[in-house]
C-alpha positions as CSV (number, residue, x, y, z in Angstrom):
1,X,0.0,0.0,0.0
2,X,1.4,3.4,-1.0
3,X,1.0,6.7,0.8
4,X,-1.7,9.0,-0.6
5,X,-0.9,11.3,-3.5
6,X,-1.2,14.5,-1.4
7,X,1.4,13.2,1.1
8,X,3.8,12.2,-1.7
9,X,3.4,15.6,-3.4
10,X,4.4,17.2,-0.1
11,X,7.5,15.1,0.1
12,X,8.3,16.0,-3.5
13,X,7.9,19.7,-2.8
14,X,10.2,19.4,0.2
15,X,12.9,17.7,-2.0
16,X,12.5,20.3,-4.6
17,X,12.9,23.2,-2.1
18,X,16.2,21.7,-1.0
19,X,17.6,21.5,-4.5
20,X,16.2,25.0,-5.2
21,X,18.2,26.3,-2.2
22,X,21.3,24.6,-3.4
23,X,21.1,26.1,-6.8
24,X,20.4,29.6,-5.4
25,X,23.8,29.4,-3.7
26,X,25.7,27.6,-6.5
27,X,24.2,29.8,-9.2
28,X,25.6,32.9,-7.6
29,X,29.1,31.7,-7.1
30,X,30.3,32.6,-10.6
31,X,29.2,36.2,-10.0
32,X,31.4,36.6,-6.9
33,X,35.0,37.8,-7.8
34,X,38.0,36.3,-6.0
35,X,36.7,33.0,-4.8
36,X,39.1,30.1,-4.3
37,X,39.2,27.2,-6.7
38,X,37.4,25.0,-4.2
39,X,34.3,27.1,-4.8
40,X,34.1,26.7,-8.5
41,X,30.6,25.5,-9.4
42,X,31.8,22.6,-11.6
43,X,33.6,21.2,-8.6
44,X,30.6,21.5,-6.3
45,X,27.6,20.4,-8.4
46,X,28.0,16.7,-7.6
47,X,28.3,17.2,-3.8
48,X,25.5,16.3,-1.4
49,X,23.7,19.0,0.5
50,X,25.7,18.2,3.6
51,X,29.0,18.3,1.8
52,X,28.1,21.7,0.3
53,X,27.2,23.0,3.8
54,X,30.5,21.9,5.2
55,X,32.4,23.4,2.3
56,X,30.8,26.8,2.6
57,X,31.4,26.8,6.4
58,X,35.1,25.6,6.1
59,X,37.4,28.1,7.9
60,X,40.2,27.0,5.6
61,X,38.2,28.0,2.5
62,X,36.5,31.1,4.0
63,X,39.9,32.6,4.9
64,X,40.8,32.6,1.2
65,X,37.8,34.8,0.4
66,X,38.9,38.5,0.7
67,X,35.5,40.1,0.8
68,X,33.9,40.0,4.3
69,X,30.4,40.2,2.8
70,X,31.1,37.2,0.6
71,X,32.5,35.3,3.6
72,X,29.5,36.0,5.7
73,X,27.1,35.1,2.8
74,X,29.0,31.8,2.2
75,X,29.0,30.9,5.9
76,X,25.3,31.7,6.4
77,X,24.4,29.8,3.2
78,X,26.4,26.8,4.6
79,X,24.4,27.0,7.8
80,X,21.1,27.1,5.9
81,X,22.2,24.2,3.7
82,X,23.2,22.2,6.8
83,X,19.6,22.6,8.2
84,X,18.2,21.7,4.8
85,X,20.4,18.6,4.7
86,X,19.0,17.4,8.0
87,X,15.5,17.8,6.8
88,X,16.2,16.1,3.5
89,X,18.0,13.2,5.1
90,X,15.2,12.8,7.6
91,X,12.8,12.2,4.7
92,X,15.1,10.2,2.4
93,X,16.3,7.9,5.1
94,X,12.9,7.3,6.7
95,X,10.9,4.1,6.0
96,X,7.2,3.7,5.2
97,X,5.0,2.7,8.1
98,X,1.4,2.2,8.7
99,X,0.3,4.6,11.4
100,X,-3.3,5.2,12.4
101,X,-4.3,3.2,9.3
102,X,-2.4,5.2,6.7
103,X,1.0,4.9,5.1
104,X,3.5,7.7,6.1
105,X,7.2,7.8,6.7
106,X,8.8,7.0,10.0
107,X,12.3,8.2,10.8
108,X,13.9,5.7,13.1
109,X,17.6,6.2,13.8
110,X,18.0,5.8,17.5
111,X,21.8,6.2,17.3
112,X,21.3,9.8,16.0
113,X,18.3,10.4,18.4
114,X,16.1,10.7,15.4
115,X,12.9,8.9,16.1
116,X,9.7,10.6,14.8
117,X,6.9,10.3,12.2
118,X,7.2,12.4,9.1
119,X,3.6,13.6,9.4
120,X,1.9,16.7,8.1
121,X,3.0,18.8,11.1
122,X,6.6,17.8,10.6
123,X,6.3,18.5,6.8
124,X,4.8,21.9,7.6
125,X,7.7,22.9,9.8
126,X,10.4,21.6,7.5
127,X,8.8,23.3,4.5
128,X,8.6,26.5,6.4
129,X,12.3,26.3,7.4
130,X,13.2,25.7,3.7
131,X,11.0,28.5,2.4
132,X,12.5,30.9,5.0
133,X,16.0,29.8,3.9
134,X,15.2,30.4,0.3
135,X,13.9,33.9,1.1
136,X,17.0,34.7,3.2
137,X,19.5,33.6,0.6
138,X,17.5,35.4,-2.1
139,X,17.4,38.6,0.0
140,X,21.1,38.6,0.8
141,X,22.6,37.4,-2.4
142,X,26.2,38.5,-2.7
143,X,25.7,39.3,-6.4
144,X,23.4,42.2,-5.2
145,X,26.0,43.3,-2.6
146,X,28.8,43.6,-5.2
């Protein structure tokens, strides 16, 4: 038995928001002068959301960025991607379960203290976090600061 279409649509929308956030950041990189080679888009596009987050927050990489506004934008983008990665991973690594007579995802990873149901309220909160992240990155784009 599969989950209902509305539920699956919500999961798809959440996944899309994560990739949208990733591309907001990656798509601006070529417009920022003086970035180190580690931040070339073609080197980053195959990375996971979590790996991108760690790259943008890396002190070793950030110290090579001369512009403080660009440093701050990269660091904050990394923080937002880190949060997005947690939400994405919670969904992608959850398993279907029958709860109250319907199929939904159940995140069960006791070693990481992640034991919860991916229900509508969880999806609402995760989607709001991602929409807020997209708005924040969009409003603070380094390309506009330059």
